[in-house]
Backbone bond lengths (Angstrom), bond angles and torsions (degrees), N, CA, C in turn:
res aa  C-N    CA-C-N  psi(-1)  N-CA   C-N-CA  omega(-1)  CA-C   N-CA-C  phi
1 M - - - 1.454 - - 1.527 108.83 -
2 P 1.323 116.65 130.61 1.459 119.14 -179.44 1.522 111.19 -72.09
3 G 1.306 115.21 155.92 1.454 120.45 177.18 1.514 109.89 -149.64
4 W 1.324 115.97 164.23 1.455 121.08 179.55 1.517 108.81 -102.56
5 L 1.320 116.18 130.25 1.463 122.50 179.19 1.528 108.66 -106.29
6 E 1.324 116.10 98.86 1.471 121.25 -177.80 1.518 111.88 -57.92
7 E 1.331 117.31 -38.51 1.468 120.47 -174.84 1.529 113.41 -63.13
8 I 1.333 117.41 -23.88 1.471 119.89 176.80 1.527 111.49 -122.32
9 D 1.329 116.68 9.75 1.465 122.84 175.00 1.530 111.56 53.23
10 S 1.344 115.78 48.83 1.460 121.23 -172.86 1.516 112.77 -145.20
11 L 1.325 114.27 155.67 1.457 121.61 169.78 1.518 106.91 -88.41
12 A 1.320 117.15 142.31 1.458 121.24 177.23 1.522 108.84 -131.12
13 F 1.332 115.11 141.60 1.455 121.43 174.41 1.516 108.42 -147.68
14 T 1.317 115.50 162.96 1.458 120.95 179.19 1.516 108.46 -111.05
15 P 1.340 116.69 113.12 1.465 119.23 178.81 1.530 111.10 -61.68
16 R 1.308 114.68 141.06 1.456 121.38 179.29 1.532 109.69 -57.87
17 E 1.292 116.11 137.89 1.470 124.40 176.41 1.530 113.24 63.07
18 H 1.322 118.65 21.63 1.465 120.84 175.82 1.520 110.99 -120.08
19 G 1.319 116.03 -47.67 1.460 120.06 176.54 1.517 115.34 87.71
20 G 1.331 118.22 -11.97 1.455 120.22 178.29 1.512 110.93 -93.08
21 R 1.307 115.75 160.89 1.452 120.02 179.98 1.527 109.92 -85.48
22 C 1.309 115.44 132.85 1.458 123.05 174.92 1.519 107.33 -108.85
23 V 1.313 116.24 129.71 1.457 122.05 -175.29 1.528 109.46 -117.64
24 V 1.330 115.53 137.79 1.466 122.44 176.14 1.525 106.52 -127.17
25 H 1.332 115.88 112.19 1.462 121.13 -175.99 1.530 111.27 -72.50
26 R 1.315 115.32 153.95 1.469 121.30 178.71 1.535 111.26 -54.74
27 R 1.339 117.75 -32.16 1.480 120.10 179.13 1.519 111.19 -59.00
28 A 1.339 117.68 -36.66 1.470 120.17 177.45 1.524 110.23 -64.73
29 F 1.323 116.69 -40.00 1.466 120.20 179.53 1.529 111.65 -68.58
30 R 1.327 118.00 -28.46 1.470 120.34 175.52 1.525 109.63 -57.58
31 V 1.337 115.42 -43.86 1.465 120.53 179.98 1.528 110.28 -72.08
32 L 1.329 117.13 -47.08 1.463 121.10 -176.27 1.528 112.48 -63.39
33 L 1.323 116.28 -38.49 1.463 120.97 -177.73 1.531 112.60 -91.70
34 G 1.328 117.35 -13.48 1.457 119.75 -176.28 1.511 112.21 65.87
35 D 1.325 115.97 32.57 1.462 122.57 -176.23 1.529 107.64 -127.64
36 P 1.330 118.89 122.77 1.462 119.99 -177.98 1.531 114.22 -67.87
37 E 1.302 118.02 -18.94 1.468 121.13 -179.44 1.530 111.97 -140.33
38 P 1.338 118.18 63.83 1.468 118.01 179.61 1.524 110.88 -69.56
39 G 1.315 115.36 140.73 1.459 119.82 176.17 1.521 110.70 -79.72
40 S 1.301 116.22 163.91 1.466 119.63 -179.77 1.531 110.77 -60.21
41 R 1.328 117.46 -35.79 1.475 120.00 177.83 1.526 111.43 -65.11
42 D 1.336 116.96 -37.85 1.461 120.99 176.81 1.529 110.24 -61.74
43 C 1.319 115.37 -43.73 1.465 120.87 -179.44 1.527 110.89 -65.23
44 L 1.311 116.78 -44.49 1.466 120.76 178.91 1.527 110.85 -64.08
45 A 1.330 117.33 -39.16 1.465 120.67 178.89 1.526 110.69 -66.72
46 Y 1.327 117.43 -39.84 1.469 120.59 177.93 1.521 110.29 -64.19
47 F 1.325 116.03 -41.93 1.460 119.81 176.96 1.529 110.17 -59.81
48 A 1.324 117.08 -47.25 1.468 121.18 -178.31 1.527 111.04 -60.34
49 A 1.327 117.04 -39.93 1.463 121.04 -178.72 1.527 112.18 -72.85
50 N 1.333 116.84 -20.64 1.463 121.43 -175.52 1.524 112.24 -128.01
51 E 1.310 116.16 30.40 1.468 120.81 -174.22 1.522 112.75 -57.50
52 T 1.323 117.58 -37.12 1.458 120.84 179.44 1.527 110.79 -61.62
53 A 1.317 117.01 -41.68 1.462 120.63 179.06 1.524 111.25 -66.33
54 F 1.332 117.67 -39.80 1.459 120.32 177.59 1.528 110.52 -64.68
55 A 1.331 116.80 -39.95 1.466 120.37 177.42 1.523 110.51 -63.98
56 R 1.327 116.57 -41.61 1.473 120.75 178.56 1.529 110.01 -64.42
57 A 1.321 117.17 -44.93 1.461 120.66 179.43 1.524 111.06 -60.87
58 A 1.325 116.34 -40.95 1.463 120.36 178.55 1.528 110.63 -64.61
59 A 1.332 117.12 -46.18 1.470 120.55 -179.79 1.523 111.05 -61.19
60 E 1.341 116.23 -39.84 1.457 120.19 179.33 1.525 111.48 -65.60
61 K 1.322 117.50 -40.59 1.467 120.49 179.55 1.530 110.43 -69.18
62 I 1.325 116.87 -40.67 1.468 120.58 178.12 1.527 109.80 -58.89
63 A 1.334 116.49 -46.67 1.462 120.99 -179.06 1.531 111.86 -67.28
64 A 1.328 116.45 -45.54 1.466 120.45 -176.99 1.524 112.61 -64.42
65 R 1.316 115.98 -35.36 1.470 120.25 -178.20 1.522 112.72 -94.15
66 G 1.333 116.77 -7.89 1.459 119.95 -177.49 1.518 112.11 61.59
67 L 1.327 115.74 39.93 1.466 120.20 -177.23 1.527 110.85 -69.32
68 P 1.317 117.27 134.46 1.466 119.93 178.02 1.532 110.67 -73.38
69 P 1.324 117.83 155.55 1.472 120.56 177.19 1.531 110.11 -53.41
70 G 1.315 115.45 136.50 1.451 120.88 178.05 1.514 115.24 88.91
71 A 1.338 117.98 -7.37 1.464 120.68 -179.68 1.526 110.09 -71.88
72 A 1.316 115.72 139.91 1.462 121.29 175.70 1.524 108.75 -86.27
73 F 1.330 116.10 147.82 1.460 120.98 179.03 1.516 109.09 -158.78
74 H 1.332 116.75 172.76 1.461 119.92 178.83 1.518 110.13 -127.32
75 L 1.327 114.61 157.38 1.456 122.41 172.80 1.521 107.74 -112.45
76 N 1.332 115.77 144.71 1.451 119.61 173.54 1.532 108.61 -109.88
77 S 1.309 116.47 178.25 1.464 119.38 -176.63 1.532 111.40 -63.41
78 R 1.329 118.30 -34.28 1.477 120.46 178.68 1.526 111.20 -63.37
79 D 1.337 116.80 -40.69 1.468 120.37 178.08 1.524 110.57 -58.97
80 V 1.323 115.78 -46.16 1.468 120.60 -177.16 1.528 110.55 -70.30
81 R 1.319 117.67 -40.89 1.471 119.96 179.27 1.524 112.07 -62.02
82 R 1.340 117.22 -40.11 1.472 120.20 176.86 1.523 110.32 -60.12
83 A 1.325 116.25 -42.88 1.469 120.18 -179.82 1.526 110.78 -68.10
84 L 1.317 117.86 -38.24 1.463 120.74 177.52 1.526 110.66 -63.91
85 A 1.319 117.15 -39.16 1.462 121.09 -179.42 1.522 111.65 -67.10
86 A 1.316 117.44 -25.57 1.462 121.86 -179.01 1.523 112.54 -81.10
87 E 1.344 117.14 -14.76 1.468 120.58 -178.70 1.514 110.89 -83.95
88 P 1.341 117.50 143.65 1.460 118.99 175.42 1.529 109.85 -68.87
89 L 1.315 115.47 144.85 1.461 119.55 176.00 1.514 108.89 -70.36
90 V 1.313 116.96 142.82 1.460 121.26 -179.67 1.517 108.14 -117.93
91 E 1.313 115.14 129.01 1.461 121.37 177.96 1.522 108.77 -77.65
92 P 1.341 117.54 160.90 1.464 120.05 178.37 1.528 112.86 -55.28
93 S 1.332 117.95 -25.27 1.462 120.47 179.50 1.517 111.78 -72.00
94 G 1.352 116.57 -12.39 1.453 120.24 -178.34 1.513 113.24 95.16
95 R 1.352 116.85 -5.45 1.458 120.79 177.63 1.517 109.69 -86.07
96 A 1.320 116.86 149.51 1.461 120.75 176.31 1.517 108.80 -66.81
97 A 1.314 116.09 135.05 1.462 120.81 178.22 1.519 108.95 -73.68
98 R 1.315 116.49 148.27 1.457 122.01 179.65 1.516 108.75 -97.77
99 D 1.329 115.81 148.82 1.446 120.63 177.32 1.512 111.95 -71.14
100 E 1.325 116.89 -30.70 1.459 122.13 -177.90 1.523 109.24 -110.71
101 P 1.327 117.15 145.55 1.474 118.16 175.30 1.519 111.16 -66.50
102 E 1.313 115.27 147.17 1.464 119.72 179.45 1.508 110.07 -68.71
103 Q 1.307 115.93 140.56 1.463 122.16 176.05 1.525 108.20 -87.60
104 G 1.272 118.30 133.69 1.429 116.36 -176.86 1.413 113.91 -137.91
């Protein structure tokens, strides 16, 4: 479960099957949210809405850096944006959006 760490002004979560703490500083959320002063609740809500992307970004960083189980690390806005770009767009109906318009 993610939480906010006031002492380092960051969101922290533990990636599944890794065991180490992953930290995302408020500065990353400033870029992701386009808000110069996001509150901790805003950051937590953004994480909740995009948890899959944060998990993907964490897994990619763990693999790229060869981090051992239990190692602590951080994600920056670029890490999260790359993971968001890799996810399929989802329409409000819950269906995956198509790259091409449907022929009818």
